[in-house]
C-alpha positions in Angstrom: -7.8 2.5 17.1 -8.7 5.8 15.3 -7.5 7.9 18.2 -3.9 6.6 18.0 -3.7 6.3 14.3 -3.1 8.3 11.2 -4.3 7.7 7.6 -2.0 7.8 4.6 -3.0 7.5 0.9 -1.0 8.1 -2.2 -3.2 10.5 -4.1 -6.3 12.6 -3.7 -7.7 10.8 -6.7 -7.8 7.6 -4.6 -10.1 9.3 -2.0 -12.1 11.4 -4.4 -12.7 13.9 -1.6 -15.0 11.5 0.2 -12.8 11.3 3.3 -12.5 15.1 3.6 -16.3 15.4 3.3 -16.4 13.2 6.5 -13.8 15.5 8.2 -11.2 12.7 8.1 -7.6 13.9 8.0 -5.8 12.2 5.1 -2.1 12.5 4.5 -1.2 12.2 0.8 2.2 10.9 0.0 2.4 11.3 -3.7 3.5 8.6 -6.1 6.4 6.2 -5.6 8.6 4.8 -2.9 10.7 7.9 -2.1 7.6 10.2 -1.7 5.8 7.5 0.4 8.8 6.9 2.7 9.3 10.6 3.3 5.6 11.3 4.0 5.2 8.2 6.3 8.2 9.4 8.3 6.8 12.9 8.5 3.3 11.8 9.5 4.6 9.5 12.3 6.9 12.3 13.6 4.1 14.9 13.5 1.2 12.9 14.8 3.0 10.5 17.2 0.6 7.8 15.9 1.0 4.2 17.1 -0.7 2.8 13.9 -0.5 4.1 10.4 -3.4 3.1 8.1 -2.6 2.9 4.4 -5.6 2.8 2.1 -5.3 2.9 -1.7 -5.5 1.2 -5.0 -3.7 -1.8 -6.4 -3.6 -4.0 -9.5 -3.9 -7.7 -9.4 -4.2 -10.6 -11.8 -5.2 -12.9 -8.8 -7.9 -10.9 -7.0 -11.1 -9.7 -8.6 -11.6 -6.0 -9.6 -13.5 -4.0 -7.0 -12.3 -6.3 -4.1 -10.8 -5.0 -0.9 -7.7 -6.9 0.0 -5.7 -6.5 3.2 -1.9 -6.7 2.7 -0.3 -9.4 4.8 3.2 -8.8 3.4 5.0 -6.2 1.3 7.9 -7.0 -1.1 9.9 -4.9 -3.5 9.2 -5.9 -7.1 11.7 -3.5 -8.6 14.8 -4.1 -6.4 17.0 -6.1 -8.8 20.6 -6.6 -8.0 20.7 -10.1 -9.3 23.8 -9.6 -11.4 25.7 -9.3 -8.1 24.2 -12.5 -6.8 21.2 -11.2 -4.8 17.7 -12.5 -5.2 15.2 -10.1 -6.9 13.6 -8.0 -4.1 16.5 -8.1 -1.7 18.2 -4.8 -0.8 22.0 -5.5 -0.6 23.8 -4.9 2.7 20.5 -4.3 4.5 20.7 -7.2 7.0 18.5 -5.5 9.7 15.4 -5.3 7.5 14.1 -8.3 5.5 13.2 -8.3 1.9 9.6 -9.2 2.9 7.8 -7.2 5.6 5.0 -9.0 7.3 2.0 -7.2 8.6 -0.3 -8.4 11.4 -3.8 -8.9 10.1 -6.6 -6.6 11.3 -9.5 -7.2 9.0 -10.1 -11.0 9.3 -13.1 -10.9 6.9 -10.9 -9.7 4.0 -8.8 -11.7 1.7 -5.0 -11.4 2.5 -2.4 -10.7 -0.2 1.2 -10.1 -0.8 1.8 -6.7 -2.4 4.8 -6.0 -4.6 5.8 -2.4 -4.5 7.7 -0.7 -7.3 8.4 2.6 -9.0 6.5 1.6 -12.1 2.9 1.0 -13.1 2.9 -2.7 -13.5 1.3 -4.2 -16.6 2.9 -7.7 -16.6 3.9 -10.4 -14.2 6.3 -9.1 -11.5 9.7 -10.8 -11.0 8.9 -11.4 -7.3 6.1 -13.6 -5.8 3.2 -11.4 -5.1 -0.5 -11.3 -6.0 -1.1 -7.5 -6.0 1.0 -4.5 -7.0 1.3 -0.9 -5.9 3.8 1.9 -5.9 4.2 3.0 -2.3 3.4 0.3 0.3 6.8 -1.4 0.8 8.4 2.0 1.6 5.6 2.9 4.1 6.0 -0.6 5.7 9.8 -0.2 6.0 9.5 3.2 7.7 6.8 1.8 10.1 9.0 -1.2 10.9 12.1 1.0 11.6 10.0 3.3 13.9 8.0 0.5 15.6 4.7 1.7 14.3 2.0 -0.8 13.3 0.9 -0.6 9.7 -2.5 -1.7 8.5 -2.9 -1.6 4.7 -5.9 -2.3 2.6 -6.0 -2.0 -1.2 -8.9 -1.7 -3.5 -8.3 -3.7 -6.7 -8.8 -1.4 -9.6 -7.3 -3.3 -12.4 -5.8 -6.6 -13.6 -2.2 -5.3 -13.7 -2.3 -5.9 -17.5 -2.1 -3.8 -20.7 -5.4 -2.0 -19.9 -4.5 -1.3 -16.3 -4.1 2.4 -16.8 -7.7 2.7 -18.2 -9.3 0.5 -15.6 -7.4 2.2 -12.7 -8.8 5.6 -13.6 -12.3 4.3 -14.2 -12.6 2.4 -10.9 -11.3 5.0 -8.4 -14.6 6.5 -7.3 -16.1 3.1 -6.4 -12.9 2.2 -4.6 -13.0 5.5 -2.6 -16.6 4.6 -1.5 -15.5 1.1 -0.4 -12.4 2.3 1.4 -14.3 5.0 3.2 -16.9 2.5 4.4 -14.1 0.2 5.7 -12.4 3.2 7.5 -15.7 4.4 9.1 -16.1 0.9 10.6 -12.7 0.9 12.3 -12.9 0.4 16.0 
């Protein structure tokens, strides 16, 4: 797996330098869907990887803080063209790519979750059905789907996606980096 894969994370603060200390090449996308899509495309083109591994942080009012959750599906929580008759999360005139992107499970021992991606730091209940939230995953998943590259995504739950989320996120990143590194080192 590791030989034909590449690793992408949003920010160096999510890895805390632990991956680099193990000589693991990490590609950082930056925050948000545009940055994530661009970086995912660039990484796939440069490395020729068959699998892209996305590790990072997420908020959830369903899963417990400090839990690792594998994403089984990505949806867009901020795509809202409902005034034109489209369901929230659906990109208009994009028939070839579904509003929900399913991922094949890899870590059967982890809980599976539906991740709502949006260009905002979520502090309330999203408009789409999801049980964790991030800011990059859907964009990475869509690029992988278009380029026929497998995506494996695991999120460390840093916060409850509530009004203290920004404080909890910052405080929990180091423990998350340790857990994500442990998971990565055990990949086959």
